[in-house]
C-alpha positions in Angstrom: 0.4 -0.3 -0.5 2.9 2.5 1.0 4.8 1.4 -2.7 1.0 2.3 -4.1 1.3 5.4 -2.7 4.9 6.5 -3.5 4.5 5.3 -7.0 1.1 7.5 -7.1 2.6 10.8 -5.8 5.5 10.7 -7.5 3.5 10.0 -11.1 1.9 13.5 -10.2 5.3 14.8 -11.1 7.1 12.4 -13.7 4.3 10.1 -15.7 7.2 7.9 -16.9 7.3 6.2 -13.6 3.8 5.5 -13.9 4.3 4.0 -16.9 7.3 2.4 -16.2 5.8 0.8 -13.1 2.7 -0.1 -15.4 4.5 -2.5 -18.4 7.0 -3.8 -15.4 3.9 -5.4 -13.8 1.9 -6.4 -16.9 4.8 -8.5 -17.6 5.3 -10.5 -15.0 3.4 -13.5 -16.0 1.4 -14.5 -12.6 0.1 -17.9 -13.3 4.4 -18.9 -14.0 5.0 -16.9 -11.0 2.5 -18.8 -8.7 3.2 -22.4 -9.8 6.7 -22.0 -9.7 7.1 -20.2 -6.9 4.3 -19.4 -4.2 2.7 -22.9 -4.7 6.2 -24.5 -2.7 6.2 -21.9 -0.1 2.4 -23.0 0.8 2.5 -26.5 0.4 5.6 -25.8 3.1 3.9 -23.7 5.6 1.1 -26.4 5.4 3.5 -29.4 5.9 4.5 -27.5 8.8 1.1 -27.5 10.7 0.4 -31.3 10.0 -0.2 -33.5 13.2 2.0 -36.7 12.4 -0.8 -38.9 15.2 -3.6 -37.4 13.0 -1.9 -38.9 9.5 -0.9 -42.2 11.5 -4.5 -42.4 12.5 -6.2 -41.4 9.2 -3.8 -43.9 7.6 -6.6 -45.7 5.5 -8.5 -42.5 4.4 -5.8 -40.6 3.4 -4.5 -44.4 1.0 -7.7 -44.9 -0.1 -9.0 -41.8 -1.3 -6.4 -40.5 -3.4 -5.1 -44.3 -5.0 -9.6 -44.0 -5.8 -9.1 -40.3 -7.5 -6.2 -41.3 -9.4 -8.0 -43.9 -10.8 -11.0 -42.3 -11.7 -8.7 -40.0 -13.0 -7.3 -42.3 -15.1 -9.7 -43.8 -16.4 
C-alpha cells in the first residue's frame, strides 16, 4: 500500500514512473509465478502444521481416497 502511494505521488510529477511501473507489472506472468514460486512456499507452510499423530490414525482413508481419485481420473 505504501509502495502504491509512493508511485502515485511520484507519477503526479513525472508520468514516466507510472508508465514504467505499469509495464513492469504487465510483464509478470502471474500463473508461472504462482505455480513455480508461491506454491512451494504454501505447501511447505501447510506441511509444518501437519499433525503426524492424526496422519497415523487416519492413514487408511488417506491412502484409499487419493488412490481411488487417481484411478478414476486415469480412466
